LUMVEX-502638 format. One record per residue: x, y, z of N, C-alpha, C in turn; residue number from 0. Coordinates in Angstrom, 1 decimal, padded with zeros to 4 digits, always signed. Layout:
! LUMVEX-502638
<site <X,Y,Z>,<X,Y,Z>,<X,Y,Z>,NUM>
...
END
This chain:
! LUMVEX-502638
<site <+147.7,+139.7,+066.6>,<+147.1,+140.7,+067.5>,<+147.2,+142.1,+066.9>,0>
<site <+146.3,+142.9,+067.3>,<+146.3,+144.3,+066.9>,<+147.2,+145.1,+067.8>,1>
<site <+148.1,+145.8,+067.2>,<+149.0,+146.7,+067.9>,<+148.3,+148.0,+068.1>,2>
<site <+148.6,+148.6,+069.3>,<+148.1,+150.0,+069.6>,<+149.2,+150.9,+070.2>,3>
<site <+148.9,+152.1,+070.1>,<+149.7,+153.1,+070.9>,<+148.7,+153.8,+071.8>,4>
<site <+149.0,+153.7,+073.1>,<+148.1,+154.3,+074.1>,<+148.7,+155.7,+074.5>,5>
<site <+147.9,+156.7,+074.5>,<+148.3,+158.0,+075.0>,<+147.7,+158.3,+076.4>,6>
<site <+148.5,+158.7,+077.3>,<+148.1,+159.1,+078.6>,<+148.7,+160.4,+079.0>,7>
<site <+147.9,+161.4,+079.3>,<+148.4,+162.7,+079.8>,<+148.6,+162.6,+081.3>,8>
<site <+149.8,+163.1,+081.8>,<+150.1,+163.0,+083.2>,<+150.5,+164.4,+083.7>,9>
<site <+150.3,+164.6,+085.0>,<+150.5,+165.9,+085.7>,<+152.0,+166.3,+085.6>,10>
<site <+152.9,+165.3,+085.6>,<+154.3,+165.6,+085.6>,<+155.1,+164.4,+085.2>,11>
<site <+156.4,+164.5,+084.9>,<+157.2,+163.4,+084.5>,<+157.4,+162.3,+085.5>,12>
<site <+157.4,+162.7,+086.8>,<+157.6,+161.6,+087.8>,<+156.4,+160.7,+087.8>,13>
<site <+155.2,+161.2,+087.6>,<+154.0,+160.4,+087.5>,<+154.1,+159.5,+086.3>,14>
<site <+154.4,+160.0,+085.2>,<+154.6,+159.3,+083.9>,<+155.6,+158.2,+084.1>,15>
<site <+156.7,+158.5,+084.7>,<+157.8,+157.4,+084.9>,<+157.3,+156.3,+085.8>,16>
<site <+156.5,+156.7,+086.9>,<+156.0,+155.7,+087.8>,<+155.0,+154.8,+087.1>,17>
<site <+154.1,+155.3,+086.3>,<+153.1,+154.5,+085.6>,<+153.8,+153.6,+084.6>,18>
<site <+154.7,+154.2,+083.8>,<+155.5,+153.4,+082.8>,<+156.2,+152.3,+083.5>,19>
<site <+156.9,+152.5,+084.6>,<+157.6,+151.4,+085.3>,<+156.7,+150.3,+085.7>,20>
<site <+155.5,+150.7,+086.2>,<+154.5,+149.6,+086.6>,<+154.0,+148.8,+085.4>,21>
<site <+153.8,+149.5,+084.3>,<+153.3,+148.8,+083.1>,<+154.4,+147.9,+082.5>,22>
<site <+155.7,+148.3,+082.6>,<+156.8,+147.5,+082.1>,<+157.0,+146.3,+083.0>,23>
<site <+156.9,+146.5,+084.3>,<+157.0,+145.3,+085.2>,<+156.0,+144.2,+084.9>,24>
<site <+154.8,+144.6,+084.6>,<+153.7,+143.7,+084.3>,<+153.8,+143.1,+082.9>,25>
<site <+154.6,+143.7,+082.1>,<+154.7,+143.4,+080.7>,<+153.5,+143.7,+079.9>,26>
<site <+152.7,+144.7,+080.3>,<+151.5,+145.1,+079.6>,<+151.9,+146.0,+078.4>,27>
<site <+153.1,+146.6,+078.4>,<+153.7,+147.4,+077.3>,<+155.1,+147.0,+077.0>,28>
<site <+155.5,+147.2,+075.8>,<+156.9,+147.0,+075.4>,<+157.8,+148.1,+075.7>,29>
<site <+157.3,+149.3,+075.6>,<+158.0,+150.5,+075.9>,<+157.1,+151.7,+075.9>,30>
<site <+157.7,+152.9,+076.3>,<+156.9,+154.1,+076.4>,<+157.9,+155.3,+076.2>,31>
<site <+157.3,+156.4,+075.7>,<+158.1,+157.6,+075.7>,<+157.3,+158.7,+076.5>,32>
<site <+158.1,+159.5,+077.2>,<+157.6,+160.6,+078.0>,<+157.9,+161.9,+077.3>,33>
<site <+156.9,+162.6,+076.9>,<+157.1,+163.9,+076.2>,<+156.8,+165.0,+077.2>,34>
<site <+157.8,+165.8,+077.7>,<+157.6,+166.8,+078.7>,<+157.0,+168.1,+078.1>,35>
<site <+156.5,+168.9,+078.9>,<+156.1,+170.3,+078.6>,<+155.1,+170.4,+077.5>,36>
<site <+154.0,+169.6,+077.6>,<+152.9,+169.7,+076.7>,<+151.9,+170.7,+077.3>,37>
<site <+151.5,+171.7,+076.5>,<+150.5,+172.7,+076.9>,<+149.1,+172.2,+076.6>,38>
<site <+148.3,+172.1,+077.6>,<+146.9,+171.6,+077.5>,<+145.9,+172.6,+077.8>,39>
<site <+144.9,+172.7,+077.0>,<+143.7,+173.6,+077.3>,<+142.5,+172.7,+077.2>,40>
<site <+141.6,+172.8,+078.2>,<+140.4,+172.0,+078.2>,<+139.4,+172.6,+079.2>,41>
<site <+138.2,+172.1,+079.1>,<+137.1,+172.5,+080.0>,<+137.0,+171.5,+081.0>,42>
<site <+137.0,+171.9,+082.3>,<+136.8,+171.0,+083.4>,<+135.9,+171.6,+084.4>,43>
<site <+134.8,+170.9,+084.7>,<+133.8,+171.3,+085.7>,<+133.3,+172.7,+085.4>,44>
<site <+133.0,+173.0,+084.1>,<+132.5,+174.2,+083.6>,<+133.5,+175.4,+083.5>,45>
<site <+134.7,+175.1,+083.8>,<+135.8,+176.2,+083.7>,<+136.8,+175.9,+082.6>,46>
<site <+137.2,+176.9,+081.9>,<+138.3,+176.7,+080.9>,<+139.6,+176.6,+081.7>,47>
<site <+140.4,+175.6,+081.5>,<+141.6,+175.3,+082.2>,<+142.8,+175.3,+081.2>,48>
<site <+144.0,+175.6,+081.7>,<+145.2,+175.6,+081.0>,<+146.3,+175.0,+081.9>,49>
<site <+147.0,+174.0,+081.5>,<+148.0,+173.5,+082.3>,<+149.2,+172.9,+081.5>,50>
<site <+150.3,+172.7,+082.2>,<+151.4,+172.1,+081.6>,<+151.4,+170.6,+082.0>,51>
<site <+151.5,+169.7,+081.1>,<+151.4,+168.3,+081.4>,<+152.6,+167.6,+080.7>,52>
<site <+152.7,+166.3,+080.8>,<+153.6,+165.6,+080.0>,<+152.7,+164.5,+079.4>,53>
<site <+153.2,+164.0,+078.2>,<+152.4,+162.9,+077.5>,<+153.2,+161.6,+077.6>,54>
<site <+152.5,+160.6,+077.8>,<+153.1,+159.2,+077.9>,<+152.5,+158.5,+076.7>,55>
<site <+153.4,+158.0,+075.8>,<+153.0,+157.2,+074.7>,<+153.5,+155.7,+074.9>,56>
<site <+152.6,+154.8,+074.8>,<+152.8,+153.4,+075.2>,<+152.6,+152.5,+074.0>,57>
<site <+153.4,+151.5,+073.8>,<+153.3,+150.5,+072.7>,<+152.9,+149.2,+073.2>,58>
<site <+151.8,+148.6,+072.7>,<+151.2,+147.4,+073.2>,<+150.3,+146.7,+072.2>,59>
<site <+149.4,+145.8,+072.7>,<+148.4,+145.2,+071.9>,<+147.0,+145.5,+072.4>,60>
<site <+146.0,+145.5,+071.5>,<+144.7,+145.9,+071.9>,<+144.1,+144.9,+073.0>,61>
<site <+144.5,+143.7,+073.0>,<+144.1,+142.7,+074.0>,<+144.5,+143.1,+075.4>,62>
<site <+145.5,+143.9,+075.5>,<+146.0,+144.3,+076.9>,<+145.5,+145.7,+077.3>,63>
<site <+144.7,+146.3,+076.5>,<+144.2,+147.7,+076.9>,<+143.6,+147.7,+078.3>,64>
<site <+142.7,+146.8,+078.6>,<+142.0,+146.8,+079.9>,<+143.0,+146.8,+081.1>,65>
<site <+144.1,+145.9,+080.9>,<+145.1,+145.9,+082.0>,<+145.9,+147.2,+082.1>,66>
<site <+146.2,+147.8,+080.9>,<+146.9,+149.0,+080.9>,<+146.0,+150.1,+081.6>,67>
<site <+144.7,+150.2,+081.2>,<+143.8,+151.1,+081.8>,<+143.7,+151.0,+083.3>,68>
<site <+143.6,+149.7,+083.8>,<+143.5,+149.5,+085.2>,<+144.7,+149.9,+085.9>,69>
<site <+145.9,+149.7,+085.4>,<+147.1,+150.1,+086.0>,<+147.3,+151.6,+086.0>,70>
<site <+147.0,+152.2,+084.9>,<+147.1,+153.7,+084.9>,<+146.1,+154.3,+085.9>,71>
<site <+144.9,+153.8,+086.0>,<+143.9,+154.4,+087.0>,<+144.4,+154.2,+088.4>,72>
<site <+145.1,+153.1,+088.7>,<+145.6,+152.8,+090.0>,<+146.7,+153.7,+090.5>,73>
<site <+147.4,+154.3,+089.5>,<+148.6,+155.1,+089.8>,<+148.5,+156.6,+089.4>,74>
<site <+147.4,+157.0,+088.8>,<+147.3,+158.3,+088.2>,<+146.6,+159.3,+089.2>,75>
<site <+147.1,+160.5,+089.2>,<+146.6,+161.6,+090.1>,<+145.3,+162.2,+089.7>,76>
<site <+144.9,+162.1,+088.4>,<+143.7,+162.8,+087.9>,<+142.4,+162.0,+088.2>,77>
<site <+141.3,+162.7,+088.4>,<+140.0,+162.0,+088.6>,<+139.6,+161.3,+087.3>,78>
<site <+139.9,+162.0,+086.1>,<+139.5,+161.4,+084.8>,<+140.7,+161.6,+083.9>,79>
<site <+141.6,+160.6,+083.9>,<+142.8,+160.8,+083.1>,<+142.5,+160.4,+081.6>,80>
<site <+143.2,+161.0,+080.7>,<+143.2,+160.6,+079.3>,<+143.9,+159.3,+079.2>,81>
<site <+143.2,+158.3,+078.7>,<+143.8,+157.0,+078.4>,<+143.1,+156.6,+077.0>,82>
<site <+143.8,+156.8,+075.9>,<+143.2,+156.5,+074.6>,<+144.1,+155.6,+073.8>,83>
<site <+143.6,+154.6,+073.2>,<+144.3,+153.7,+072.3>,<+144.0,+154.1,+070.9>,84>
<site <+145.1,+154.1,+070.1>,<+145.1,+154.3,+068.7>,<+145.6,+153.1,+068.0>,85>
<site <+144.9,+152.6,+067.0>,<+145.4,+151.4,+066.3>,<+146.6,+151.8,+065.4>,86>
<site <+147.5,+150.9,+065.4>,<+148.7,+151.0,+064.5>,<+148.4,+150.3,+063.2>,87>
<site <+148.5,+151.0,+062.1>,<+148.1,+150.5,+060.8>,<+149.3,+149.9,+060.1>,88>
<site <+150.5,+150.3,+060.5>,<+151.7,+149.7,+059.8>,<+152.9,+150.0,+060.7>,89>
<site <+153.9,+149.1,+060.7>,<+155.1,+149.4,+061.4>,<+156.2,+148.5,+060.9>,90>
<site <+157.5,+148.9,+061.2>,<+158.6,+148.1,+060.8>,<+158.5,+146.7,+061.3>,91>
<site <+158.8,+145.7,+060.5>,<+158.6,+144.3,+060.9>,<+159.4,+143.9,+062.1>,92>
<site <+160.7,+144.3,+062.1>,<+161.5,+144.0,+063.3>,<+161.1,+144.6,+064.6>,93>
<site <+160.6,+145.8,+064.5>,<+160.0,+146.5,+065.7>,<+158.8,+145.8,+066.1>,94>
<site <+157.9,+145.4,+065.2>,<+156.8,+144.6,+065.6>,<+157.1,+143.3,+066.3>,95>
<site <+158.1,+142.6,+065.8>,<+158.6,+141.4,+066.4>,<+159.1,+141.6,+067.8>,96>
<site <+159.8,+142.7,+068.0>,<+160.3,+143.1,+069.3>,<+159.2,+143.4,+070.3>,97>
<site <+158.2,+144.1,+069.9>,<+157.1,+144.4,+070.7>,<+156.4,+143.1,+071.2>,98>
<site <+156.2,+142.2,+070.2>,<+155.5,+140.9,+070.5>,<+156.4,+140.1,+071.5>,99>
<site <+157.7,+140.2,+071.5>,<+158.5,+139.4,+072.4>,<+158.5,+140.0,+073.8>,100>
<site <+158.3,+141.3,+073.9>,<+158.4,+142.0,+075.2>,<+157.1,+142.1,+076.0>,101>
<site <+156.0,+141.8,+075.4>,<+154.7,+141.9,+076.2>,<+154.1,+140.5,+076.4>,102>
<site <+153.2,+140.5,+077.5>,<+152.5,+139.3,+077.8>,<+151.5,+139.0,+076.7>,103>
<site <+151.3,+137.7,+076.4>,<+150.3,+137.3,+075.4>,<+149.2,+136.5,+076.1>,104>
END
């Protein structure tokens, strides 16, 4: 299976923790990191916006992306949340085995 890292921007750490907990319970992801205090600038509805967010980084498989996306959308406060998967091209073999053991196949 193809491993991915999914990036999700969240309004605050509590939202990221809640989403991560739900994903871990379902075994859609093996783990996640929450990076606080990310400064974001973007255009939204014709206006230039600036906000402080946190970033959620999730480790999983490409075959589980749709389940991850569905779960994030069900628990996220944004109308259009960032949910992007990046392919992992290489990783430590033991870490890869651990991910494979921790998620649903």
